[in-house]
C-alpha positions as CSV (number, residue, x, y, z in Angstrom):
1,M,21.0,-11.2,-34.5
2,K,19.8,-8.0,-36.4
3,Q,16.2,-9.1,-35.8
4,T,17.0,-9.3,-32.0
5,V,18.5,-5.8,-32.0
6,R,15.5,-4.5,-33.9
7,L,13.1,-6.1,-31.5
8,E,14.8,-4.8,-28.4
9,R,15.1,-1.3,-29.9
10,G,11.5,-1.4,-31.0
11,L,10.2,-2.3,-27.6
12,K,12.3,0.5,-26.0
13,I,10.8,3.0,-28.5
14,L,7.3,1.6,-27.8
15,V,7.7,2.1,-24.0
16,S,9.1,5.6,-24.5
17,C,6.3,6.5,-26.9
18,F,3.7,5.2,-24.4
19,F,5.0,7.5,-21.7
20,G,5.3,10.4,-24.1
21,L,1.7,10.0,-25.1
22,F,0.2,9.2,-21.7
23,L,2.5,11.2,-19.4
24,F,4.3,14.1,-20.9
25,L,1.6,15.3,-23.4
26,P,-1.1,15.4,-20.8
27,L,1.1,17.3,-18.4
28,A,2.1,19.7,-21.1
29,R,-1.7,20.3,-21.7
30,V,-2.1,21.2,-18.0
31,L,0.8,23.7,-18.2
32,Q,-0.7,25.2,-21.4
33,E,-4.1,25.6,-19.7
34,A,-2.6,27.2,-16.6
35,L,0.1,29.4,-18.1
36,L,-1.1,30.4,-21.6
37,S,-3.6,33.2,-22.1
38,D,-4.6,34.2,-25.7
39,G,-1.6,32.2,-27.0
40,R,0.9,34.0,-24.8
41,L,2.7,33.1,-21.6
42,S,1.0,34.6,-18.6
43,F,1.2,34.2,-14.9
44,H,-2.0,36.2,-14.3
45,L,-4.1,33.3,-13.2
46,V,-1.3,31.9,-11.0
47,T,-0.9,35.2,-9.1
48,E,-4.6,35.8,-8.9
49,L,-5.5,32.3,-7.5
50,V,-2.5,31.9,-5.2
51,G,-3.4,35.3,-3.7
52,T,-6.9,34.2,-2.7
53,D,-7.7,33.3,0.9
54,K,-9.6,30.1,-0.3
55,W,-6.6,28.6,-2.1
56,L,-4.2,29.6,0.8
57,Q,-6.5,28.0,3.4
58,A,-6.9,24.8,1.3
59,F,-3.2,24.5,0.8
60,L,-2.4,25.1,4.5
61,N,-5.1,22.6,5.6
62,S,-3.7,19.9,3.3
63,F,-0.1,20.6,4.3
64,C,-0.7,20.7,8.0
65,F,-2.9,17.6,8.1
66,A,-0.4,15.8,5.9
67,L,2.5,16.7,8.1
68,S,0.8,15.9,11.4
69,V,-0.6,12.6,10.1
70,A,2.9,11.6,8.7
71,L,4.5,12.2,12.1
72,V,1.9,10.2,14.1
73,A,1.6,7.4,11.5
74,T,5.4,6.9,11.4
75,L,5.7,6.7,15.2
76,L,2.7,4.3,15.5
77,G,4.0,2.2,12.5
78,F,7.4,1.8,14.2
79,L,5.9,0.9,17.6
80,L,3.6,-1.7,16.0
81,A,6.4,-3.3,14.0
82,Y,8.6,-3.3,17.1
83,G,6.0,-5.0,19.1
84,L,5.6,-7.8,16.6
85,H,9.4,-8.3,16.3
86,F,10.8,-7.8,19.8
87,T,8.2,-9.4,22.1
88,K,7.6,-13.0,23.3
89,L,3.9,-12.9,22.3
90,A,2.2,-15.9,20.7
91,P,2.9,-16.2,16.9
92,Y,-0.8,-16.7,16.1
93,F,-1.6,-13.5,18.0
94,K,1.0,-11.6,15.9
95,Q,-0.3,-13.0,12.6
96,V,-3.9,-11.9,13.5
97,V,-2.7,-8.4,14.5
98,E,-0.7,-8.1,11.3
99,R,-3.6,-9.0,9.1
100,F,-5.9,-6.6,10.8
101,L,-3.4,-3.8,10.5
102,V,-3.1,-4.1,6.7
103,L,-6.8,-4.5,6.1
104,P,-7.4,-0.8,5.2
105,M,-5.0,-1.2,2.3
106,L,-7.6,-3.3,0.5
107,L,-10.3,-0.7,0.6
108,P,-10.8,2.7,-1.2
109,T,-10.2,5.7,1.0
110,I,-13.6,7.1,0.3
111,T,-15.0,4.1,2.2
112,Y,-13.0,5.2,5.3
113,G,-15.0,8.4,5.6
114,F,-18.4,6.7,5.4
115,V,-17.3,4.0,7.9
116,L,-16.3,6.8,10.3
117,I,-19.7,8.5,9.9
118,Y,-21.6,5.3,10.6
119,S,-19.3,4.6,13.6
120,F,-19.0,8.0,15.3
121,G,-21.7,10.1,13.7
122,K,-24.9,11.2,15.6
123,Q,-26.5,7.9,14.7
124,G,-23.3,5.9,14.5
125,L,-22.8,2.4,16.0
126,W,-20.4,3.5,18.8
127,T,-22.4,6.7,19.5
128,R,-25.4,4.5,20.2
129,I,-23.5,2.1,22.3
130,F,-21.9,4.8,24.5
131,G,-25.0,6.9,24.5
132,R,-23.2,10.1,23.5
133,T,-21.2,11.6,20.6
134,I,-17.6,10.8,21.3
135,F,-16.3,13.5,18.9
136,D,-17.4,15.5,15.9
137,I,-16.6,13.3,13.0
138,Y,-16.9,16.1,10.4
139,G,-13.9,18.4,10.1
140,T,-10.5,18.1,11.9
141,A,-11.1,14.9,13.9
142,G,-12.7,12.9,11.1
143,V,-10.1,13.9,8.5
144,F,-7.1,13.3,10.8
145,L,-8.4,9.8,11.9
146,G,-9.3,8.8,8.3
147,L,-5.9,9.9,7.0
148,L,-4.2,8.1,9.9
149,I,-6.0,4.9,9.1
150,Y,-5.0,5.4,5.5
151,C,-1.3,5.9,6.2
152,L,-0.7,3.6,9.2
153,P,-0.7,0.3,7.2
154,V,1.9,1.7,4.8
155,T,4.2,2.9,7.5
156,F,3.7,-0.3,9.4
157,V,4.6,-2.4,6.4
158,L,7.8,-0.4,5.8
159,F,9.0,-0.9,9.4
160,N,7.9,-4.5,9.5
161,D,9.9,-5.4,6.4
162,A,12.9,-3.4,7.5
163,M,13.0,-5.1,10.9
164,H,13.5,-8.5,9.2
165,Y,17.0,-7.4,8.5
166,L,18.0,-6.2,11.9
167,D,20.8,-8.4,13.3
168,H,20.0,-9.5,16.8
169,R,23.7,-10.2,17.5
170,F,24.3,-6.5,17.9
171,F,22.0,-6.6,20.9
172,I,24.3,-9.0,22.6
173,V,27.3,-6.8,21.8
174,S,25.4,-3.8,23.3
175,R,24.8,-5.8,26.5
176,L,28.4,-6.9,26.7
177,M,29.4,-3.3,26.3
178,R,27.1,-2.5,29.3
179,D,25.1,0.1,27.4
180,H,22.1,1.4,29.2
181,F,18.7,0.7,27.5
182,F,18.3,4.0,25.6
183,R,21.8,3.9,24.2
184,G,21.5,0.3,23.2
185,F,18.1,1.0,21.6
186,Q,19.5,3.9,19.7
187,T,22.5,2.0,18.3
188,T,20.9,-1.3,17.5
189,V,17.4,-0.3,16.3
190,L,17.0,3.5,15.6
191,Q,20.2,4.1,13.7
192,P,19.8,1.2,11.3
193,L,16.2,2.3,10.6
194,L,16.9,6.1,10.1
195,K,16.4,5.7,6.3
196,V,13.1,3.9,6.9
197,F,12.0,6.7,9.2
198,A,12.7,9.3,6.6
199,I,11.0,7.2,3.8
200,S,8.0,6.6,6.0
201,L,7.6,10.3,6.8
202,V,7.8,11.4,3.1
203,Q,5.5,8.6,1.9
204,A,2.8,9.3,4.5
205,F,3.0,13.0,3.8
206,F,2.6,12.5,0.1
207,M,-0.3,10.1,0.6
208,S,-2.1,12.4,3.0
209,F,-1.6,15.6,0.9
210,T,-2.9,14.1,-2.3
211,D,-5.8,12.0,-1.0
212,F,-9.3,12.9,-2.2
213,G,-11.6,10.3,-0.7
214,I,-11.3,11.1,3.0
215,P,-11.6,14.9,2.8
216,V,-14.6,14.7,0.4
217,A,-16.4,12.2,2.8
218,V,-15.8,13.8,6.3
219,G,-14.1,17.1,5.5
220,G,-17.2,19.1,6.4
221,Q,-16.7,22.8,6.0
222,K,-13.0,22.5,5.8
223,V,-11.6,23.0,2.3
224,F,-8.6,21.0,1.1
225,I,-6.5,21.3,-2.1
226,T,-8.0,18.1,-3.5
227,T,-11.6,19.0,-2.9
228,L,-10.9,22.5,-4.3
229,L,-9.4,20.9,-7.4
230,Y,-12.5,18.7,-7.8
231,E,-14.8,21.7,-7.4
232,Y,-13.1,23.7,-10.2
233,F,-13.3,20.8,-12.6
234,L,-16.5,18.9,-11.8
235,G,-18.4,21.5,-9.7
236,S,-21.5,23.5,-10.7
237,L,-19.3,26.1,-12.5
238,P,-16.3,24.4,-13.9
239,D,-13.2,26.5,-14.6
240,F,-10.5,24.4,-16.2
241,A,-7.9,27.2,-16.3
242,R,-8.0,27.9,-12.6
243,G,-8.3,24.2,-11.9
244,S,-5.1,23.6,-13.8
245,V,-3.3,26.2,-11.7
246,I,-4.4,24.4,-8.6
247,A,-3.2,21.1,-10.1
248,L,0.3,22.7,-10.6
249,S,0.3,23.9,-7.0
250,M,-0.3,20.3,-5.9
251,L,2.9,19.3,-7.7
252,L,5.2,21.4,-5.5
253,P,5.0,19.3,-2.3
254,S,4.9,16.1,-4.4
255,I,8.1,16.9,-6.3
256,L,9.9,17.8,-3.0
257,S,8.7,14.5,-1.5
258,V,10.0,12.5,-4.4
259,I,13.3,14.3,-4.5
260,C,13.7,13.4,-0.8
261,L,12.8,9.8,-1.6
262,H,15.2,9.7,-4.5
263,R,18.1,10.9,-2.3
264,L,17.2,8.5,0.4
265,Q,17.2,5.5,-2.0
266,K,20.8,6.4,-2.9
267,I,21.9,5.8,0.7
268,P,23.7,2.5,0.8
269,V,22.2,-0.1,3.1
270,A,23.6,-3.6,3.6
271,Y,20.8,-6.2,3.7
272,E,21.7,-9.5,5.1
273,P,19.5,-12.3,6.4
274,K,18.4,-11.6,10.0
275,K,20.4,-13.5,12.6
276,T,17.7,-14.2,15.2
277,L,18.5,-15.0,18.8
278,P,16.0,-16.0,21.5
279,L,14.5,-12.9,23.1
280,K,14.7,-12.4,26.8
281,R,11.3,-12.7,28.4
282,N,10.0,-9.5,29.9
283,R,6.5,-9.7,31.3
284,V,6.0,-6.0,31.7
285,R,7.2,-5.3,28.1
286,D,5.2,-8.1,26.6
287,S,2.0,-7.1,28.5
288,L,2.2,-3.5,27.5
289,F,2.8,-4.3,23.8
290,A,0.0,-7.0,23.9
291,I,-2.4,-4.3,25.1
292,F,-1.1,-1.7,22.5
293,L,-1.3,-4.2,19.6
294,S,-4.7,-5.4,20.7
295,L,-6.0,-1.8,21.0
296,S,-4.6,-0.9,17.6
297,A,-5.9,-3.9,15.7
298,G,-9.1,-3.9,17.6
299,G,-9.6,-0.2,17.0
300,I,-9.3,-0.7,13.2
301,M,-11.7,-3.6,13.2
302,G,-14.0,-1.7,15.5
303,I,-14.2,1.1,13.1
304,F,-14.7,-1.1,10.0
305,F,-17.1,-3.5,11.8
306,V,-20.1,-1.3,10.9
307,M,-19.3,-1.9,7.2
308,F,-20.2,-5.5,7.7
309,L,-23.3,-4.7,9.8
310,I,-25.2,-2.2,7.8
311,P,-26.0,-4.4,4.8
312,F,-27.7,-7.0,7.0
313,V,-30.0,-4.5,8.8
314,A,-33.4,-3.7,7.5
315,S,-33.1,0.1,7.9
316,W,-30.3,1.7,10.1
317,P,-30.9,3.0,12.7
318,Y,-34.7,2.6,12.9
319,Q,-35.3,-1.0,12.0
320,M,-32.4,-3.0,13.5
321,Q,-33.7,-6.5,12.8
322,F,-31.7,-8.8,10.5
323,S,-32.7,-8.6,6.9
324,L,-31.4,-9.7,3.5
325,T,-33.5,-7.1,1.6
326,P,-30.6,-4.7,1.0
327,L,-28.5,-7.5,-0.6
328,I,-31.5,-8.7,-2.7
329,T,-32.2,-5.1,-3.9
330,F,-28.5,-4.6,-4.7
331,S,-28.3,-7.8,-6.7
332,Q,-31.2,-6.7,-8.9
333,D,-29.6,-3.3,-9.8
334,P,-27.9,-3.9,-13.2
335,T,-25.8,-0.7,-13.0
336,L,-24.1,-1.9,-9.8
337,R,-23.3,-5.2,-11.4
338,L,-21.9,-3.4,-14.5
339,T,-19.6,-1.4,-12.2
340,L,-18.3,-4.6,-10.7
341,Q,-17.6,-6.0,-14.2
342,N,-15.9,-2.8,-15.3
343,S,-13.7,-2.7,-12.1
344,L,-12.6,-6.3,-12.6
345,L,-11.8,-5.8,-16.3
346,V,-9.9,-2.6,-15.6
347,A,-7.9,-4.2,-12.8
348,I,-7.0,-7.3,-14.8
349,L,-6.0,-5.3,-17.8
350,T,-4.0,-2.8,-15.7
351,A,-2.2,-5.6,-13.8
352,S,-1.4,-7.5,-17.1
353,F,-0.2,-4.6,-19.2
354,G,1.2,-2.7,-16.3
355,T,3.3,-5.7,-15.2
356,L,4.5,-6.2,-18.7
357,T,5.4,-2.5,-19.2
358,A,7.2,-2.1,-15.8
359,F,9.1,-5.3,-16.2
360,L,10.3,-4.5,-19.8
361,A,11.3,-1.0,-18.6
362,A,13.3,-2.5,-15.7
363,V,15.0,-4.9,-18.2
364,F,16.0,-2.1,-20.4
365,T,17.4,-0.2,-17.4
366,T,19.3,-3.0,-15.7
367,R,20.1,-5.5,-18.4
368,S,21.3,-3.4,-21.3
369,Q,23.9,-0.7,-21.9
370,S,21.5,1.7,-23.5
371,S,21.3,5.3,-22.3
372,R,17.5,4.9,-22.3
373,G,17.8,3.5,-18.8
374,L,18.2,7.0,-17.4
375,V,15.1,8.2,-19.4
376,I,13.0,5.4,-18.0
377,D,14.3,6.2,-14.5
378,S,13.0,9.7,-15.0
379,F,9.6,8.3,-16.1
380,A,9.4,6.4,-12.8
381,M,10.4,9.5,-10.8
382,I,7.8,11.7,-12.4
383,T,5.0,9.1,-12.0
384,N,6.0,8.7,-8.3
385,S,5.6,12.5,-7.8
386,L,2.4,12.9,-9.7
387,P,-0.8,13.0,-7.7
388,G,-3.6,10.9,-9.2
389,M,-6.0,13.8,-9.4
390,V,-3.5,15.8,-11.5
391,L,-3.1,12.9,-13.9
392,G,-6.8,12.5,-14.2
393,I,-7.3,16.2,-15.0
394,A,-4.5,16.0,-17.6
395,Y,-6.2,13.1,-19.3
396,L,-9.6,14.9,-19.1
397,L,-8.1,18.0,-20.9
398,I,-6.1,16.2,-23.6
399,F,-8.4,13.2,-24.5
400,S,-11.8,14.9,-24.3
401,G,-13.5,14.6,-27.7
402,T,-11.1,11.9,-28.9
403,P,-12.0,8.2,-29.4
404,L,-10.2,7.4,-26.1
405,H,-12.6,9.6,-24.1
406,N,-15.0,7.6,-21.9
407,T,-13.4,4.3,-22.6
408,L,-12.0,1.6,-20.3
409,F,-8.7,1.9,-22.1
410,I,-8.1,5.4,-20.8
411,L,-8.8,4.1,-17.2
412,V,-6.2,1.3,-17.7
413,A,-3.7,3.8,-19.1
414,A,-4.2,6.2,-16.2
415,N,-3.8,3.4,-13.6
416,L,-0.7,2.0,-15.4
417,V,1.1,5.4,-15.4
418,H,-0.1,6.4,-11.9
419,Y,1.2,3.2,-10.2
420,F,4.2,2.6,-12.4
421,A,7.0,3.5,-10.0
422,T,6.6,0.8,-7.4
423,P,6.3,-2.2,-9.7
424,Y,9.2,-0.8,-11.8
425,Q,11.4,-0.5,-8.7
426,L,10.4,-4.0,-7.6
427,A,11.5,-5.4,-11.0
428,K,14.6,-3.3,-11.1
429,S,15.7,-4.5,-7.7
430,A,15.1,-8.2,-8.6
431,L,17.0,-7.9,-11.9
432,Q,20.0,-6.2,-10.4
433,K,20.5,-9.2,-8.2
434,M,20.8,-11.6,-11.2
435,N,24.1,-12.5,-12.9
436,P,25.0,-9.7,-15.3
437,N,26.7,-12.1,-17.7
438,W,23.7,-14.2,-18.6
439,E,23.0,-12.2,-21.8
440,N,26.6,-12.3,-22.9
441,T,26.7,-16.1,-22.4
442,A,23.5,-16.4,-24.4
443,K,24.9,-14.3,-27.3
444,I,28.0,-16.5,-27.4
445,M,25.7,-19.6,-27.6
446,G,23.7,-18.0,-30.4
447,D,20.5,-17.4,-28.4
448,Y,18.2,-14.5,-29.3
449,W,17.6,-11.7,-26.8
450,L,13.9,-12.7,-26.6
451,D,14.7,-16.3,-25.9
452,T,17.1,-15.3,-23.1
453,L,14.4,-13.0,-21.6
454,L,11.7,-15.7,-21.7
455,K,13.8,-18.7,-20.8
456,V,16.3,-17.2,-18.3
457,I,15.3,-13.8,-17.0
458,V,11.6,-14.3,-16.5
459,P,11.8,-17.7,-14.7
460,N,14.2,-16.2,-12.2
461,A,11.9,-13.3,-11.6
462,K,8.6,-15.2,-11.2
463,I,8.0,-14.2,-7.6
464,T,8.6,-10.5,-8.3
465,I,6.3,-10.6,-11.3
466,I,3.5,-12.0,-9.2
467,E,4.1,-9.2,-6.6
468,M,3.9,-6.6,-9.4
469,F,0.7,-8.1,-10.7
470,S,-0.9,-8.1,-7.3
471,Y,0.2,-4.5,-6.6
472,Y,-1.3,-3.2,-9.8
473,F,-4.5,-5.2,-9.4
474,T,-5.2,-4.1,-5.9
475,N,-4.5,-0.4,-6.5
476,A,-6.6,-0.4,-9.7
477,M,-9.5,-1.8,-7.7
478,V,-9.4,0.8,-4.9
479,T,-8.2,4.0,-6.7
480,I,-10.5,7.0,-7.1
481,S,-8.2,10.0,-7.4
482,A,-7.5,9.7,-11.2
483,V,-10.5,7.8,-12.5
484,V,-13.1,10.1,-10.9
485,F,-12.6,12.5,-13.8
486,L,-12.5,9.9,-16.6
487,T,-15.5,7.6,-16.1
488,S,-19.0,7.8,-17.7
489,A,-22.2,5.9,-17.1
490,E,-21.0,3.0,-19.2
491,T,-17.4,2.9,-17.9
492,M,-18.0,3.7,-14.2
493,V,-16.0,1.6,-11.8
494,M,-16.8,0.7,-8.2
495,T,-14.9,3.6,-6.5
496,T,-16.5,6.2,-8.7
497,K,-19.9,4.5,-8.2
498,I,-19.4,4.9,-4.5
499,K,-18.8,8.6,-5.1
500,E,-22.1,8.8,-7.0
501,L,-24.1,6.9,-4.5
502,Q,-23.0,9.4,-1.8
503,H,-25.1,12.1,-3.5
504,F,-28.2,9.8,-3.2
505,G,-27.5,8.8,0.4
506,R,-27.4,5.1,-0.6
507,F,-24.8,4.1,2.1
508,T,-26.0,0.5,2.3
509,D,-25.1,0.0,-1.3
510,I,-21.8,1.7,-0.7
511,F,-20.9,-0.7,2.1
512,I,-22.0,-3.7,-0.1
513,L,-19.7,-2.5,-2.8
514,S,-16.9,-2.0,-0.3
515,I,-17.3,-5.5,1.0
516,I,-17.1,-6.9,-2.5
517,L,-14.0,-4.8,-3.1
518,L,-12.5,-6.2,0.1
519,A,-13.4,-9.8,-0.9
520,V,-11.9,-9.4,-4.4
521,N,-8.6,-7.9,-3.1
522,S,-8.4,-10.4,-0.3
523,T,-8.8,-13.3,-2.7
524,M,-6.2,-11.9,-5.0
525,R,-3.8,-11.4,-2.0
526,M,-4.4,-15.0,-0.9
527,I,-3.9,-16.4,-4.4
528,T,-0.6,-14.5,-4.9
529,Q,0.6,-15.5,-1.4
530,L,-0.2,-19.2,-2.1
531,I,1.6,-19.1,-5.5
532,T,4.6,-17.3,-4.0
533,R,4.9,-19.9,-1.2
534,R,4.7,-22.8,-3.7
535,L,7.4,-21.2,-5.9
536,K,9.7,-20.6,-2.9
537,S,9.1,-24.2,-1.7
538,N,10.0,-25.5,-5.2
539,E,13.1,-23.3,-5.3
540,Q,14.2,-24.7,-1.9
541,K,13.6,-28.3,-3.0
542,I,15.6,-27.7,-6.2
543,E,18.4,-26.1,-4.2
544,K,18.4,-28.9,-1.7
545,N,18.5,-31.6,-4.5
546,T,21.3,-29.7,-6.2
547,R,23.3,-29.7,-3.1
548,R,22.7,-33.4,-2.6
549,V,23.8,-34.2,-6.2
550,M,26.9,-32.0,-5.8
551,F,27.7,-33.7,-2.5
552,N,27.3,-37.2,-4.0
553,R,29.5,-36.2,-7.0
554,N,32.2,-34.9,-4.7
555,T,32.0,-38.0,-2.6
556,D,32.3,-40.3,-5.7
557,T,35.2,-38.2,-7.0
558,F,36.9,-38.4,-3.7
559,G,36.4,-42.1,-3.5
560,S,37.7,-42.6,-7.1
561,L,40.9,-40.5,-6.2
562,R,41.5,-42.7,-3.2
563,K,41.2,-45.9,-5.3
564,I,43.7,-44.5,-7.8
565,Q,46.1,-43.6,-5.0
566,R,45.9,-47.1,-3.7
């Protein structure tokens, strides 16, 4: 028993030390760089930089774009989810629309910008089809559209999941009460989803404010806080001190966003299985939503279609004949193949160690009486409020010149910390639903803590663990914000290679890399969905067999009692 206590305590200390080394020390280094001058505390750089027009313009651009995109993405995400749940459209049509809407989540944001250029630029696909420039892709229109494509899948998924728990019986009650449409819509749909609306707004704002890929691709002459940060650290004249001040300024909206999310998560919401009732057919409603859903899904596919076209054209836009030369040339470039290997290795290691770390942290929080649970919760809150670029800069400052610098391990650590919050919350939610007395029962029976964890806790959380692994893997494949500061020629991953290829104008290779990224993430998504379905099917079979056995036992017992009575 003492060995069990030591093992549990040792793992807790190990998790705490990991976050101390790879979260708090790097952030402390950023603070030191920004606020210390000649060994003394000084706010000179802060007041100097914040007072400049360039920083103010960059901050206002990022803030205004993030706010406007969050509002539009939340509204569209709600309407799209509503159209899938409350219309009598064909199920197959709804499945196709849903898959198209979540497609951008499987690609890096820097690809969005290049896709927009080749779709709506002066020589873009749709510009050539319509014979005129539809809008200027560089600047306001391009950044807004790119950020909207980036945030829309997330807001749609939030509303789509939440609507699974809306009880249709309240609609019947509303009709019996003779509520008019808008009052019934407010009480049965809007009010139960108020928390989701708030979370969607905050999440979309945070994503837009901290994104680097889209502004750097189609920002044009507009300066954003993320591009300004990149300029100070990796520009022609690096200035780490002022760059650190910009990094600190990025934390302010992020911290406010996470505080709002933390408060929203405390709002109690009763989740029950949805009681579905047949929807009343309404041809006008169904037709309008069919058009809206088709335009939304078709618009996304129309924008990304050019990504699948360019690699099979001899030379866009001058030689439009079909050709496999770009693919052959790509396959012969050893550096591009190396980046694919690095990306896969980093994603697999991130998913493996990240899932293990997040699950253990959730176990310590929910399945033990230790006060370290509050500490781990604070870790999750900080990582959720930390922009990836700030984390990458912190690692660049503290690990430069150490054996960890320019290694794949530092990329894995950055991804693990950056995306820790969501897998941790997934595991925590799943563990809280389990019987809290399992560990006590195991202790009474003489089982060790590790045996209980491996034989009881883990088997009951298999589906959640698979979701955690998939989340880590997908995000590690498409992230650029943190790793853009940490890679070298030997450790370059696909997203940072895309950033490098931009400087040489090799957009065909960029699209080939993007297609490979999409194929890898789609394959991972399909595998995890297949495993999840099989596990759920097995659980249903076991539950059905258990009920059958219990029914037979009760029947036999009842029959035996009747014989005794006779």
